[in-house]
C-alpha positions in Angstrom: -18.9 -0.8 29.0 -15.2 -1.8 29.1 -12.8 -0.6 26.5 -11.7 -3.4 24.1 -9.6 -1.6 21.7 -5.9 -2.4 21.4 -4.9 1.3 21.2 -6.4 3.9 23.5 -8.2 6.7 21.7 -7.6 10.3 22.8 -9.5 13.5 22.1 -7.7 15.7 19.6 -8.3 19.2 18.0 -7.9 18.0 14.5 -10.2 18.0 11.5 -9.9 16.0 8.3 -10.5 16.0 4.6 -11.8 12.7 3.3 -11.3 11.8 -0.4 -13.2 9.2 -2.3 -13.5 8.8 -6.1 -17.3 8.8 -6.1 -18.0 11.2 -3.1 -15.3 13.7 -3.8 -13.7 15.6 -0.9 -15.6 15.9 2.4 -14.5 17.7 5.5 -15.3 16.5 9.0 -14.3 16.9 12.6 -12.2 14.2 14.3 -13.7 13.2 17.7 -10.9 11.1 18.9 -7.8 9.3 17.5 -5.4 6.5 18.2 -2.4 5.1 16.3 -4.8 2.7 14.6 -7.7 4.9 13.6 -10.0 7.8 14.1 -13.6 8.5 15.0 -15.2 11.2 12.9 -18.5 13.1 12.9 -20.0 14.1 9.5 -22.0 17.3 9.0 -24.4 15.6 6.7 -25.8 12.1 5.9 -23.6 10.3 3.4 -23.6 6.7 2.1 -20.7 5.3 4.0 -20.5 1.6 4.6 -18.3 -0.9 6.5 -15.2 -2.0 4.5 -15.4 1.2 2.3 -11.9 2.5 1.6 -10.9 6.2 1.2 -8.1 8.6 2.0 -8.0 10.9 5.0 -5.8 14.0 5.3 -5.6 15.1 8.9 -5.3 18.8 9.6 -5.0 21.0 12.6 -2.6 22.8 14.9 0.5 20.6 15.5 -0.2 18.3 12.6 2.4 18.4 9.8 0.6 19.9 6.7 3.1 18.2 4.4 1.9 14.8 5.5 0.2 12.8 2.7 -3.3 11.5 2.9 -3.6 8.2 4.7 -5.6 5.3 3.4 -8.4 4.2 5.8 -11.2 1.7 5.9 -14.6 2.3 7.4 -15.1 0.0 10.4 -18.3 1.5 12.0 -21.2 3.5 10.8 -23.6 5.0 13.3 -25.7 7.7 11.6 -23.1 10.5 11.2 -20.5 9.0 13.5 -18.0 7.0 11.5 -15.1 4.8 12.7 -12.1 4.7 10.4 -9.1 2.3 10.7 -5.8 3.2 9.2 -4.8 0.6 6.7 -1.2 1.0 7.8 -0.4 2.1 11.4 0.4 5.7 11.9 2.7 5.1 14.9 5.7 6.4 13.0 4.1 9.8 12.3 1.8 10.4 15.3 1.3 9.1 18.8 -0.9 10.5 21.6 0.7 12.5 24.4 2.0 10.3 27.3 -0.5 11.8 29.8 -3.4 10.7 27.6 -2.3 7.1 27.6 -3.0 6.5 31.3 -5.5 3.6 31.5 -7.8 3.2 34.4 -6.9 0.2 36.6 -9.9 -1.8 35.3 -9.0 -1.0 31.7 -5.4 -2.0 32.2 -6.5 -5.4 33.6 -8.7 -6.0 30.6 -6.0 -4.8 28.2 -3.4 -7.2 29.7 -5.8 -10.1 29.7 -6.8 -9.4 26.2 -3.2 -9.2 25.0 -2.3 -12.4 26.9 -5.2 -14.4 25.5 -5.6 -12.8 22.1 -5.2 -14.7 18.9 -4.0 -12.8 15.8 -5.0 -13.6 12.3 -2.6 -13.7 9.4 -2.7 -9.9 9.1 -1.7 -9.4 12.8 -5.2 -8.3 13.8 -7.2 -9.7 16.7 -9.2 -12.7 15.5 
């Protein structure tokens, strides 16, 4: 399957604390991350749903502990694997190492075709 995301995800050694008024605080492992979101794996089954909003505080070696929690929205729920999109881009505070951004030739072709033919909605997201 070809990658269709705008920002390449890279594996990271971070974990996170998720905060939600009804669920409280939950810890989880971050599987991969991009400047637009994270993929997490929960330790237990929880009632997450697409469009749900919560805050994520990213933790781990190399991550600034003084950073505030970031607001995110759930974009994918697959059992305990959850996709979270940052409501605001985190490009100003984190970006993947340059060597992790190398795309395969096939992926680069798809990415350039996608960016050339993409239509953006009023929020600047792919339509």
